[in-house]
mmCIF entry with sequence, helices, sheets and N, C-alpha, C, O atoms, coordinates in Angstrom:
data_MODEL
# 
_entry.id   MODEL 
# 
_entity.id                         1 
_entity.type                       polymer 
_entity.pdbx_number_of_molecules   1 
# 
_entity_poly.entity_id                      1 
_entity_poly.type                           'polypeptide(L)' 
_entity_poly.nstd_linkage                   no 
_entity_poly.nstd_monomer                   no 
_entity_poly.pdbx_seq_one_letter_code       
;(UNK)(UNK)(UNK)(UNK)(UNK)(UNK)(UNK)(UNK)(UNK)(UNK)(UNK)(UNK)(UNK)(UNK)(UNK)(UNK)
(UNK)(UNK)(UNK)(UNK)(UNK)(UNK)(UNK)(UNK)(UNK)(UNK)(UNK)(UNK)(UNK)(UNK)(UNK)(UNK)
(UNK)(UNK)(UNK)(UNK)(UNK)(UNK)(UNK)(UNK)(UNK)(UNK)(UNK)(UNK)(UNK)(UNK)(UNK)(UNK)
(UNK)(UNK)
;
_entity_poly.pdbx_seq_one_letter_code_can   XXXXXXXXXXXXXXXXXXXXXXXXXXXXXXXXXXXXXXXXXXXXXXXXXX 
_entity_poly.pdbx_strand_id                 A 
# 
loop_
_entity_poly_seq.entity_id 
_entity_poly_seq.num 
_entity_poly_seq.mon_id 
_entity_poly_seq.hetero 
1 1  UNK n 
1 2  UNK n 
1 3  UNK n 
1 4  UNK n 
1 5  UNK n 
1 6  UNK n 
1 7  UNK n 
1 8  UNK n 
1 9  UNK n 
1 10 UNK n 
1 11 UNK n 
1 12 UNK n 
1 13 UNK n 
1 14 UNK n 
1 15 UNK n 
1 16 UNK n 
1 17 UNK n 
1 18 UNK n 
1 19 UNK n 
1 20 UNK n 
1 21 UNK n 
1 22 UNK n 
1 23 UNK n 
1 24 UNK n 
1 25 UNK n 
1 26 UNK n 
1 27 UNK n 
1 28 UNK n 
1 29 UNK n 
1 30 UNK n 
1 31 UNK n 
1 32 UNK n 
1 33 UNK n 
1 34 UNK n 
1 35 UNK n 
1 36 UNK n 
1 37 UNK n 
1 38 UNK n 
1 39 UNK n 
1 40 UNK n 
1 41 UNK n 
1 42 UNK n 
1 43 UNK n 
1 44 UNK n 
1 45 UNK n 
1 46 UNK n 
1 47 UNK n 
1 48 UNK n 
1 49 UNK n 
1 50 UNK n 
# 
_struct_asym.id          A 
_struct_asym.entity_id   1 
# 
loop_
_struct_conf.conf_type_id 
_struct_conf.id 
_struct_conf.pdbx_PDB_helix_id 
_struct_conf.beg_label_comp_id 
_struct_conf.beg_label_asym_id 
_struct_conf.beg_label_seq_id 
_struct_conf.pdbx_beg_PDB_ins_code 
_struct_conf.end_label_comp_id 
_struct_conf.end_label_asym_id 
_struct_conf.end_label_seq_id 
_struct_conf.pdbx_end_PDB_ins_code 
_struct_conf.beg_auth_comp_id 
_struct_conf.beg_auth_asym_id 
_struct_conf.beg_auth_seq_id 
_struct_conf.end_auth_comp_id 
_struct_conf.end_auth_asym_id 
_struct_conf.end_auth_seq_id 
_struct_conf.pdbx_PDB_helix_class 
_struct_conf.details 
_struct_conf.pdbx_PDB_helix_length 
HELX_P HELX_P1 AA1 UNK A 2  ? UNK A 24 ? UNK A 2  UNK A 24 1 ? 23 
HELX_P HELX_P2 AA2 UNK A 31 ? UNK A 42 ? UNK A 31 UNK A 42 1 ? 12 
# 
_struct_conf_type.id          HELX_P 
_struct_conf_type.criteria    ? 
_struct_conf_type.reference   ? 
# 
loop_
_atom_site.group_PDB 
_atom_site.id 
_atom_site.type_symbol 
_atom_site.label_atom_id 
_atom_site.label_alt_id 
_atom_site.label_comp_id 
_atom_site.label_asym_id 
_atom_site.label_entity_id 
_atom_site.label_seq_id 
_atom_site.pdbx_PDB_ins_code 
_atom_site.Cartn_x 
_atom_site.Cartn_y 
_atom_site.Cartn_z 
_atom_site.occupancy 
_atom_site.B_iso_or_equiv 
_atom_site.pdbx_formal_charge 
_atom_site.auth_seq_id 
_atom_site.auth_comp_id 
_atom_site.auth_asym_id 
_atom_site.auth_atom_id 
_atom_site.pdbx_PDB_model_num 
ATOM 1   N N  . UNK A 1 1  ? 24.968  -10.769 26.097  1.00 0.00 ? 1  UNK A N  1 
ATOM 2   C CA . UNK A 1 1  ? 23.805  -10.002 26.496  1.00 0.00 ? 1  UNK A CA 1 
ATOM 3   C C  . UNK A 1 1  ? 23.537  -8.870  25.495  1.00 0.00 ? 1  UNK A C  1 
ATOM 4   O O  . UNK A 1 1  ? 22.384  -8.542  25.213  1.00 0.00 ? 1  UNK A O  1 
ATOM 5   N N  . UNK A 1 2  ? 24.584  -8.293  24.976  1.00 0.00 ? 2  UNK A N  1 
ATOM 6   C CA . UNK A 1 2  ? 24.434  -7.243  23.977  1.00 0.00 ? 2  UNK A CA 1 
ATOM 7   C C  . UNK A 1 2  ? 23.762  -7.786  22.716  1.00 0.00 ? 2  UNK A C  1 
ATOM 8   O O  . UNK A 1 2  ? 22.977  -7.090  22.072  1.00 0.00 ? 2  UNK A O  1 
ATOM 9   N N  . UNK A 1 3  ? 24.078  -9.030  22.374  1.00 0.00 ? 3  UNK A N  1 
ATOM 10  C CA . UNK A 1 3  ? 23.476  -9.642  21.189  1.00 0.00 ? 3  UNK A CA 1 
ATOM 11  C C  . UNK A 1 3  ? 21.963  -9.773  21.354  1.00 0.00 ? 3  UNK A C  1 
ATOM 12  O O  . UNK A 1 3  ? 21.210  -9.552  20.404  1.00 0.00 ? 3  UNK A O  1 
ATOM 13  N N  . UNK A 1 4  ? 21.521  -10.131 22.555  1.00 0.00 ? 4  UNK A N  1 
ATOM 14  C CA . UNK A 1 4  ? 20.080  -10.239 22.798  1.00 0.00 ? 4  UNK A CA 1 
ATOM 15  C C  . UNK A 1 4  ? 19.397  -8.876  22.658  1.00 0.00 ? 4  UNK A C  1 
ATOM 16  O O  . UNK A 1 4  ? 18.278  -8.788  22.153  1.00 0.00 ? 4  UNK A O  1 
ATOM 17  N N  . UNK A 1 5  ? 20.059  -7.838  23.096  1.00 0.00 ? 5  UNK A N  1 
ATOM 18  C CA . UNK A 1 5  ? 19.516  -6.492  22.941  1.00 0.00 ? 5  UNK A CA 1 
ATOM 19  C C  . UNK A 1 5  ? 19.394  -6.110  21.478  1.00 0.00 ? 5  UNK A C  1 
ATOM 20  O O  . UNK A 1 5  ? 18.390  -5.530  21.063  1.00 0.00 ? 5  UNK A O  1 
ATOM 21  N N  . UNK A 1 6  ? 20.420  -6.435  20.693  1.00 0.00 ? 6  UNK A N  1 
ATOM 22  C CA . UNK A 1 6  ? 20.382  -6.139  19.256  1.00 0.00 ? 6  UNK A CA 1 
ATOM 23  C C  . UNK A 1 6  ? 19.274  -6.923  18.563  1.00 0.00 ? 6  UNK A C  1 
ATOM 24  O O  . UNK A 1 6  ? 18.573  -6.395  17.699  1.00 0.00 ? 6  UNK A O  1 
ATOM 25  N N  . UNK A 1 7  ? 19.124  -8.181  18.947  1.00 0.00 ? 7  UNK A N  1 
ATOM 26  C CA . UNK A 1 7  ? 18.061  -9.002  18.361  1.00 0.00 ? 7  UNK A CA 1 
ATOM 27  C C  . UNK A 1 7  ? 16.692  -8.443  18.731  1.00 0.00 ? 7  UNK A C  1 
ATOM 28  O O  . UNK A 1 7  ? 15.785  -8.430  17.900  1.00 0.00 ? 7  UNK A O  1 
ATOM 29  N N  . UNK A 1 8  ? 16.536  -7.983  19.964  1.00 0.00 ? 8  UNK A N  1 
ATOM 30  C CA . UNK A 1 8  ? 15.258  -7.411  20.398  1.00 0.00 ? 8  UNK A CA 1 
ATOM 31  C C  . UNK A 1 8  ? 14.940  -6.140  19.618  1.00 0.00 ? 8  UNK A C  1 
ATOM 32  O O  . UNK A 1 8  ? 13.802  -5.943  19.191  1.00 0.00 ? 8  UNK A O  1 
ATOM 33  N N  . UNK A 1 9  ? 15.933  -5.281  19.431  1.00 0.00 ? 9  UNK A N  1 
ATOM 34  C CA . UNK A 1 9  ? 15.720  -4.050  18.668  1.00 0.00 ? 9  UNK A CA 1 
ATOM 35  C C  . UNK A 1 9  ? 15.375  -4.386  17.220  1.00 0.00 ? 9  UNK A C  1 
ATOM 36  O O  . UNK A 1 9  ? 14.480  -3.773  16.639  1.00 0.00 ? 9  UNK A O  1 
ATOM 37  N N  . UNK A 1 10 ? 16.070  -5.347  16.638  1.00 0.00 ? 10 UNK A N  1 
ATOM 38  C CA . UNK A 1 10 ? 15.785  -5.767  15.270  1.00 0.00 ? 10 UNK A CA 1 
ATOM 39  C C  . UNK A 1 10 ? 14.364  -6.319  15.158  1.00 0.00 ? 10 UNK A C  1 
ATOM 40  O O  . UNK A 1 10 ? 13.654  -6.016  14.200  1.00 0.00 ? 10 UNK A O  1 
ATOM 41  N N  . UNK A 1 11 ? 13.949  -7.127  16.132  1.00 0.00 ? 11 UNK A N  1 
ATOM 42  C CA . UNK A 1 11 ? 12.594  -7.676  16.125  1.00 0.00 ? 11 UNK A CA 1 
ATOM 43  C C  . UNK A 1 11 ? 11.555  -6.568  16.203  1.00 0.00 ? 11 UNK A C  1 
ATOM 44  O O  . UNK A 1 11 ? 10.557  -6.602  15.484  1.00 0.00 ? 11 UNK A O  1 
ATOM 45  N N  . UNK A 1 12 ? 11.779  -5.588  17.068  1.00 0.00 ? 12 UNK A N  1 
ATOM 46  C CA . UNK A 1 12 ? 10.833  -4.478  17.191  1.00 0.00 ? 12 UNK A CA 1 
ATOM 47  C C  . UNK A 1 12 ? 10.765  -3.664  15.903  1.00 0.00 ? 12 UNK A C  1 
ATOM 48  O O  . UNK A 1 12 ? 9.690   -3.228  15.494  1.00 0.00 ? 12 UNK A O  1 
ATOM 49  N N  . UNK A 1 13 ? 11.913  -3.463  15.270  1.00 0.00 ? 13 UNK A N  1 
ATOM 50  C CA . UNK A 1 13 ? 11.941  -2.729  14.005  1.00 0.00 ? 13 UNK A CA 1 
ATOM 51  C C  . UNK A 1 13 ? 11.156  -3.470  12.929  1.00 0.00 ? 13 UNK A C  1 
ATOM 52  O O  . UNK A 1 13 ? 10.347  -2.868  12.223  1.00 0.00 ? 13 UNK A O  1 
ATOM 53  N N  . UNK A 1 14 ? 11.387  -4.760  12.804  1.00 0.00 ? 14 UNK A N  1 
ATOM 54  C CA . UNK A 1 14 ? 10.688  -5.556  11.792  1.00 0.00 ? 14 UNK A CA 1 
ATOM 55  C C  . UNK A 1 14 ? 9.191   -5.585  12.082  1.00 0.00 ? 14 UNK A C  1 
ATOM 56  O O  . UNK A 1 14 ? 8.380   -5.480  11.162  1.00 0.00 ? 14 UNK A O  1 
ATOM 57  N N  . UNK A 1 15 ? 8.822   -5.725  13.346  1.00 0.00 ? 15 UNK A N  1 
ATOM 58  C CA . UNK A 1 15 ? 7.401   -5.742  13.707  1.00 0.00 ? 15 UNK A CA 1 
ATOM 59  C C  . UNK A 1 15 ? 6.746   -4.403  13.383  1.00 0.00 ? 15 UNK A C  1 
ATOM 60  O O  . UNK A 1 15 ? 5.628   -4.370  12.869  1.00 0.00 ? 15 UNK A O  1 
ATOM 61  N N  . UNK A 1 16 ? 7.432   -3.299  13.679  1.00 0.00 ? 16 UNK A N  1 
ATOM 62  C CA . UNK A 1 16 ? 6.845   -1.987  13.389  1.00 0.00 ? 16 UNK A CA 1 
ATOM 63  C C  . UNK A 1 16 ? 6.720   -1.767  11.887  1.00 0.00 ? 16 UNK A C  1 
ATOM 64  O O  . UNK A 1 16 ? 5.729   -1.195  11.434  1.00 0.00 ? 16 UNK A O  1 
ATOM 65  N N  . UNK A 1 17 ? 7.694   -2.205  11.110  1.00 0.00 ? 17 UNK A N  1 
ATOM 66  C CA . UNK A 1 17 ? 7.611   -2.058  9.661   1.00 0.00 ? 17 UNK A CA 1 
ATOM 67  C C  . UNK A 1 17 ? 6.488   -2.916  9.082   1.00 0.00 ? 17 UNK A C  1 
ATOM 68  O O  . UNK A 1 17 ? 5.817   -2.501  8.137   1.00 0.00 ? 17 UNK A O  1 
ATOM 69  N N  . UNK A 1 18 ? 6.280   -4.103  9.640   1.00 0.00 ? 18 UNK A N  1 
ATOM 70  C CA . UNK A 1 18 ? 5.190   -4.959  9.177   1.00 0.00 ? 18 UNK A CA 1 
ATOM 71  C C  . UNK A 1 18 ? 3.839   -4.320  9.476   1.00 0.00 ? 18 UNK A C  1 
ATOM 72  O O  . UNK A 1 18 ? 2.930   -4.372  8.648   1.00 0.00 ? 18 UNK A O  1 
ATOM 73  N N  . UNK A 1 19 ? 3.704   -3.723  10.648  1.00 0.00 ? 19 UNK A N  1 
ATOM 74  C CA . UNK A 1 19 ? 2.450   -3.058  11.005  1.00 0.00 ? 19 UNK A CA 1 
ATOM 75  C C  . UNK A 1 19 ? 2.218   -1.858  10.095  1.00 0.00 ? 19 UNK A C  1 
ATOM 76  O O  . UNK A 1 19 ? 1.096   -1.653  9.631   1.00 0.00 ? 19 UNK A O  1 
ATOM 77  N N  . UNK A 1 20 ? 3.241   -1.068  9.832   1.00 0.00 ? 20 UNK A N  1 
ATOM 78  C CA . UNK A 1 20 ? 3.094   0.086   8.946   1.00 0.00 ? 20 UNK A CA 1 
ATOM 79  C C  . UNK A 1 20 ? 2.718   -0.353  7.531   1.00 0.00 ? 20 UNK A C  1 
ATOM 80  O O  . UNK A 1 20 ? 1.888   0.284   6.883   1.00 0.00 ? 20 UNK A O  1 
ATOM 81  N N  . UNK A 1 21 ? 3.320   -1.426  7.059   1.00 0.00 ? 21 UNK A N  1 
ATOM 82  C CA . UNK A 1 21 ? 2.977   -1.939  5.733   1.00 0.00 ? 21 UNK A CA 1 
ATOM 83  C C  . UNK A 1 21 ? 1.519   -2.382  5.704   1.00 0.00 ? 21 UNK A C  1 
ATOM 84  O O  . UNK A 1 21 ? 0.804   -2.098  4.742   1.00 0.00 ? 21 UNK A O  1 
ATOM 85  N N  . UNK A 1 22 ? 1.077   -3.070  6.739   1.00 0.00 ? 22 UNK A N  1 
ATOM 86  C CA . UNK A 1 22 ? -0.298  -3.565  6.795   1.00 0.00 ? 22 UNK A CA 1 
ATOM 87  C C  . UNK A 1 22 ? -1.298  -2.406  6.804   1.00 0.00 ? 22 UNK A C  1 
ATOM 88  O O  . UNK A 1 22 ? -2.358  -2.493  6.183   1.00 0.00 ? 22 UNK A O  1 
ATOM 89  N N  . UNK A 1 23 ? -0.960  -1.322  7.511   1.00 0.00 ? 23 UNK A N  1 
ATOM 90  C CA . UNK A 1 23 ? -1.857  -0.172  7.608   1.00 0.00 ? 23 UNK A CA 1 
ATOM 91  C C  . UNK A 1 23 ? -1.897  0.597   6.291   1.00 0.00 ? 23 UNK A C  1 
ATOM 92  O O  . UNK A 1 23 ? -2.962  1.052   5.874   1.00 0.00 ? 23 UNK A O  1 
ATOM 93  N N  . UNK A 1 24 ? -0.758  0.745   5.641   1.00 0.00 ? 24 UNK A N  1 
ATOM 94  C CA . UNK A 1 24 ? -0.663  1.587   4.443   1.00 0.00 ? 24 UNK A CA 1 
ATOM 95  C C  . UNK A 1 24 ? -0.996  0.870   3.144   1.00 0.00 ? 24 UNK A C  1 
ATOM 96  O O  . UNK A 1 24 ? -1.070  1.514   2.097   1.00 0.00 ? 24 UNK A O  1 
ATOM 97  N N  . UNK A 1 25 ? -1.197  -0.429  3.178   1.00 0.00 ? 25 UNK A N  1 
ATOM 98  C CA . UNK A 1 25 ? -1.414  -1.160  1.927   1.00 0.00 ? 25 UNK A CA 1 
ATOM 99  C C  . UNK A 1 25 ? -2.716  -0.712  1.283   1.00 0.00 ? 25 UNK A C  1 
ATOM 100 O O  . UNK A 1 25 ? -3.678  -0.354  1.962   1.00 0.00 ? 25 UNK A O  1 
ATOM 101 N N  . UNK A 1 26 ? -2.723  -0.741  -0.017  1.00 0.00 ? 26 UNK A N  1 
ATOM 102 C CA . UNK A 1 26 ? -3.906  -0.329  -0.770  1.00 0.00 ? 26 UNK A CA 1 
ATOM 103 C C  . UNK A 1 26 ? -4.608  -1.581  -1.290  1.00 0.00 ? 26 UNK A C  1 
ATOM 104 O O  . UNK A 1 26 ? -3.972  -2.588  -1.602  1.00 0.00 ? 26 UNK A O  1 
ATOM 105 N N  . UNK A 1 27 ? -5.911  -1.495  -1.372  1.00 0.00 ? 27 UNK A N  1 
ATOM 106 C CA . UNK A 1 27 ? -6.678  -2.611  -1.909  1.00 0.00 ? 27 UNK A CA 1 
ATOM 107 C C  . UNK A 1 27 ? -6.453  -2.699  -3.414  1.00 0.00 ? 27 UNK A C  1 
ATOM 108 O O  . UNK A 1 27 ? -6.451  -1.685  -4.112  1.00 0.00 ? 27 UNK A O  1 
ATOM 109 N N  . UNK A 1 28 ? -6.266  -3.903  -3.898  1.00 0.00 ? 28 UNK A N  1 
ATOM 110 C CA . UNK A 1 28 ? -6.068  -4.113  -5.319  1.00 0.00 ? 28 UNK A CA 1 
ATOM 111 C C  . UNK A 1 28 ? -7.409  -3.965  -6.031  1.00 0.00 ? 28 UNK A C  1 
ATOM 112 O O  . UNK A 1 28 ? -8.384  -4.609  -5.646  1.00 0.00 ? 28 UNK A O  1 
ATOM 113 N N  . UNK A 1 29 ? -7.472  -3.130  -7.060  1.00 0.00 ? 29 UNK A N  1 
ATOM 114 C CA . UNK A 1 29 ? -8.751  -2.951  -7.761  1.00 0.00 ? 29 UNK A CA 1 
ATOM 115 C C  . UNK A 1 29 ? -9.135  -4.214  -8.530  1.00 0.00 ? 29 UNK A C  1 
ATOM 116 O O  . UNK A 1 29 ? -8.272  -4.937  -9.028  1.00 0.00 ? 29 UNK A O  1 
ATOM 117 N N  . UNK A 1 30 ? -10.413 -4.462  -8.617  1.00 0.00 ? 30 UNK A N  1 
ATOM 118 C CA . UNK A 1 30 ? -10.908 -5.624  -9.355  1.00 0.00 ? 30 UNK A CA 1 
ATOM 119 C C  . UNK A 1 30 ? -10.798 -5.345  -10.856 1.00 0.00 ? 30 UNK A C  1 
ATOM 120 O O  . UNK A 1 30 ? -10.682 -4.190  -11.267 1.00 0.00 ? 30 UNK A O  1 
ATOM 121 N N  . UNK A 1 31 ? -10.833 -6.396  -11.668 1.00 0.00 ? 31 UNK A N  1 
ATOM 122 C CA . UNK A 1 31 ? -10.781 -6.176  -13.124 1.00 0.00 ? 31 UNK A CA 1 
ATOM 123 C C  . UNK A 1 31 ? -11.910 -5.277  -13.627 1.00 0.00 ? 31 UNK A C  1 
ATOM 124 O O  . UNK A 1 31 ? -11.709 -4.502  -14.562 1.00 0.00 ? 31 UNK A O  1 
ATOM 125 N N  . UNK A 1 32 ? -13.087 -5.371  -13.022 1.00 0.00 ? 32 UNK A N  1 
ATOM 126 C CA . UNK A 1 32 ? -14.195 -4.503  -13.434 1.00 0.00 ? 32 UNK A CA 1 
ATOM 127 C C  . UNK A 1 32 ? -13.884 -3.043  -13.117 1.00 0.00 ? 32 UNK A C  1 
ATOM 128 O O  . UNK A 1 32 ? -14.208 -2.157  -13.908 1.00 0.00 ? 32 UNK A O  1 
ATOM 129 N N  . UNK A 1 33 ? -13.252 -2.780  -11.956 1.00 0.00 ? 33 UNK A N  1 
ATOM 130 C CA . UNK A 1 33 ? -12.868 -1.412  -11.612 1.00 0.00 ? 33 UNK A CA 1 
ATOM 131 C C  . UNK A 1 33 ? -11.822 -0.866  -12.584 1.00 0.00 ? 33 UNK A C  1 
ATOM 132 O O  . UNK A 1 33 ? -11.876 0.298   -12.981 1.00 0.00 ? 33 UNK A O  1 
ATOM 133 N N  . UNK A 1 34 ? -10.879 -1.715  -12.957 1.00 0.00 ? 34 UNK A N  1 
ATOM 134 C CA . UNK A 1 34 ? -9.843  -1.291  -13.904 1.00 0.00 ? 34 UNK A CA 1 
ATOM 135 C C  . UNK A 1 34 ? -10.474 -0.965  -15.256 1.00 0.00 ? 34 UNK A C  1 
ATOM 136 O O  . UNK A 1 34 ? -10.141 0.044   -15.878 1.00 0.00 ? 34 UNK A O  1 
ATOM 137 N N  . UNK A 1 35 ? -11.393 -1.831  -15.708 1.00 0.00 ? 35 UNK A N  1 
ATOM 138 C CA . UNK A 1 35 ? -12.067 -1.579  -16.987 1.00 0.00 ? 35 UNK A CA 1 
ATOM 139 C C  . UNK A 1 35 ? -12.850 -0.274  -16.950 1.00 0.00 ? 35 UNK A C  1 
ATOM 140 O O  . UNK A 1 35 ? -12.791 0.512   -17.895 1.00 0.00 ? 35 UNK A O  1 
ATOM 141 N N  . UNK A 1 36 ? -13.581 -0.040  -15.869 1.00 0.00 ? 36 UNK A N  1 
ATOM 142 C CA . UNK A 1 36 ? -14.376 1.187   -15.760 1.00 0.00 ? 36 UNK A CA 1 
ATOM 143 C C  . UNK A 1 36 ? -13.476 2.413   -15.745 1.00 0.00 ? 36 UNK A C  1 
ATOM 144 O O  . UNK A 1 36 ? -13.806 3.429   -16.357 1.00 0.00 ? 36 UNK A O  1 
ATOM 145 N N  . UNK A 1 37 ? -12.352 2.332   -15.059 1.00 0.00 ? 37 UNK A N  1 
ATOM 146 C CA . UNK A 1 37 ? -11.429 3.466   -15.010 1.00 0.00 ? 37 UNK A CA 1 
ATOM 147 C C  . UNK A 1 37 ? -10.829 3.737   -16.385 1.00 0.00 ? 37 UNK A C  1 
ATOM 148 O O  . UNK A 1 37 ? -10.716 4.892   -16.797 1.00 0.00 ? 37 UNK A O  1 
ATOM 149 N N  . UNK A 1 38 ? -10.442 2.677   -17.098 1.00 0.00 ? 38 UNK A N  1 
ATOM 150 C CA . UNK A 1 38 ? -9.873  2.863   -18.432 1.00 0.00 ? 38 UNK A CA 1 
ATOM 151 C C  . UNK A 1 38 ? -10.892 3.464   -19.393 1.00 0.00 ? 38 UNK A C  1 
ATOM 152 O O  . UNK A 1 38 ? -10.551 4.343   -20.184 1.00 0.00 ? 38 UNK A O  1 
ATOM 153 N N  . UNK A 1 39 ? -12.130 3.004   -19.332 1.00 0.00 ? 39 UNK A N  1 
ATOM 154 C CA . UNK A 1 39 ? -13.171 3.549   -20.206 1.00 0.00 ? 39 UNK A CA 1 
ATOM 155 C C  . UNK A 1 39 ? -13.406 5.020   -19.896 1.00 0.00 ? 39 UNK A C  1 
ATOM 156 O O  . UNK A 1 39 ? -13.578 5.826   -20.811 1.00 0.00 ? 39 UNK A O  1 
ATOM 157 N N  . UNK A 1 40 ? -13.414 5.378   -18.610 1.00 0.00 ? 40 UNK A N  1 
ATOM 158 C CA . UNK A 1 40 ? -13.638 6.782   -18.261 1.00 0.00 ? 40 UNK A CA 1 
ATOM 159 C C  . UNK A 1 40 ? -12.472 7.657   -18.716 1.00 0.00 ? 40 UNK A C  1 
ATOM 160 O O  . UNK A 1 40 ? -12.679 8.808   -19.103 1.00 0.00 ? 40 UNK A O  1 
ATOM 161 N N  . UNK A 1 41 ? -11.254 7.126   -18.674 1.00 0.00 ? 41 UNK A N  1 
ATOM 162 C CA . UNK A 1 41 ? -10.097 7.904   -19.146 1.00 0.00 ? 41 UNK A CA 1 
ATOM 163 C C  . UNK A 1 41 ? -10.171 8.088   -20.658 1.00 0.00 ? 41 UNK A C  1 
ATOM 164 O O  . UNK A 1 41 ? -9.928  9.182   -21.168 1.00 0.00 ? 41 UNK A O  1 
ATOM 165 N N  . UNK A 1 42 ? -10.505 7.017   -21.371 1.00 0.00 ? 42 UNK A N  1 
ATOM 166 C CA . UNK A 1 42 ? -10.588 7.097   -22.832 1.00 0.00 ? 42 UNK A CA 1 
ATOM 167 C C  . UNK A 1 42 ? -11.692 8.054   -23.255 1.00 0.00 ? 42 UNK A C  1 
ATOM 168 O O  . UNK A 1 42 ? -11.532 8.789   -24.229 1.00 0.00 ? 42 UNK A O  1 
ATOM 169 N N  . UNK A 1 43 ? -12.801 8.055   -22.540 1.00 0.00 ? 43 UNK A N  1 
ATOM 170 C CA . UNK A 1 43 ? -13.922 8.924   -22.891 1.00 0.00 ? 43 UNK A CA 1 
ATOM 171 C C  . UNK A 1 43 ? -13.745 10.341  -22.370 1.00 0.00 ? 43 UNK A C  1 
ATOM 172 O O  . UNK A 1 43 ? -14.592 11.196  -22.631 1.00 0.00 ? 43 UNK A O  1 
ATOM 173 N N  . UNK A 1 44 ? -12.688 10.609  -21.653 1.00 0.00 ? 44 UNK A N  1 
ATOM 174 C CA . UNK A 1 44 ? -12.436 11.954  -21.162 1.00 0.00 ? 44 UNK A CA 1 
ATOM 175 C C  . UNK A 1 44 ? -13.240 12.317  -19.934 1.00 0.00 ? 44 UNK A C  1 
ATOM 176 O O  . UNK A 1 44 ? -13.473 13.498  -19.678 1.00 0.00 ? 44 UNK A O  1 
ATOM 177 N N  . UNK A 1 45 ? -13.664 11.338  -19.178 1.00 0.00 ? 45 UNK A N  1 
ATOM 178 C CA . UNK A 1 45 ? -14.456 11.582  -17.978 1.00 0.00 ? 45 UNK A CA 1 
ATOM 179 C C  . UNK A 1 45 ? -13.623 11.342  -16.727 1.00 0.00 ? 45 UNK A C  1 
ATOM 180 O O  . UNK A 1 45 ? -14.097 10.724  -15.774 1.00 0.00 ? 45 UNK A O  1 
ATOM 181 N N  . UNK A 1 46 ? -12.407 11.817  -16.725 1.00 0.00 ? 46 UNK A N  1 
ATOM 182 C CA . UNK A 1 46 ? -11.523 11.555  -15.597 1.00 0.00 ? 46 UNK A CA 1 
ATOM 183 C C  . UNK A 1 46 ? -11.843 12.419  -14.391 1.00 0.00 ? 46 UNK A C  1 
ATOM 184 O O  . UNK A 1 46 ? -11.304 12.177  -13.311 1.00 0.00 ? 46 UNK A O  1 
ATOM 185 N N  . UNK A 1 47 ? -12.696 13.413  -14.539 1.00 0.00 ? 47 UNK A N  1 
ATOM 186 C CA . UNK A 1 47 ? -13.069 14.257  -13.417 1.00 0.00 ? 47 UNK A CA 1 
ATOM 187 C C  . UNK A 1 47 ? -12.137 15.425  -13.187 1.00 0.00 ? 47 UNK A C  1 
ATOM 188 O O  . UNK A 1 47 ? -12.329 16.197  -12.248 1.00 0.00 ? 47 UNK A O  1 
ATOM 189 N N  . UNK A 1 48 ? -11.129 15.566  -14.033 1.00 0.00 ? 48 UNK A N  1 
ATOM 190 C CA . UNK A 1 48 ? -10.196 16.686  -13.892 1.00 0.00 ? 48 UNK A CA 1 
ATOM 191 C C  . UNK A 1 48 ? -10.698 17.880  -14.678 1.00 0.00 ? 48 UNK A C  1 
ATOM 192 O O  . UNK A 1 48 ? -11.305 17.738  -15.740 1.00 0.00 ? 48 UNK A O  1 
ATOM 193 N N  . UNK A 1 49 ? -10.437 19.044  -14.143 1.00 0.00 ? 49 UNK A N  1 
ATOM 194 C CA . UNK A 1 49 ? -10.787 20.268  -14.863 1.00 0.00 ? 49 UNK A CA 1 
ATOM 195 C C  . UNK A 1 49 ? -9.514  20.900  -15.400 1.00 0.00 ? 49 UNK A C  1 
ATOM 196 O O  . UNK A 1 49 ? -8.526  21.000  -14.672 1.00 0.00 ? 49 UNK A O  1 
ATOM 197 N N  . UNK A 1 50 ? -9.516  21.328  -16.658 1.00 0.00 ? 50 UNK A N  1 
ATOM 198 C CA . UNK A 1 50 ? -8.285  21.909  -17.238 1.00 0.00 ? 50 UNK A CA 1 
ATOM 199 C C  . UNK A 1 50 ? -7.951  23.262  -16.671 1.00 0.00 ? 50 UNK A C  1 
ATOM 200 O O  . UNK A 1 50 ? -6.952  23.865  -17.061 1.00 0.00 ? 50 UNK A O  1 
# 
């Protein structure tokens, strides 16, 4: 019976970690977005103020 309890706790832990991963995942930028970001960095238009 103790083993079933441990398995249940493990299942809940894995399920909660999967949900947290799904919520926190970031969208992968498209190649066009990457190109635009690189061009803006090279041209000094990163939006940062010194």
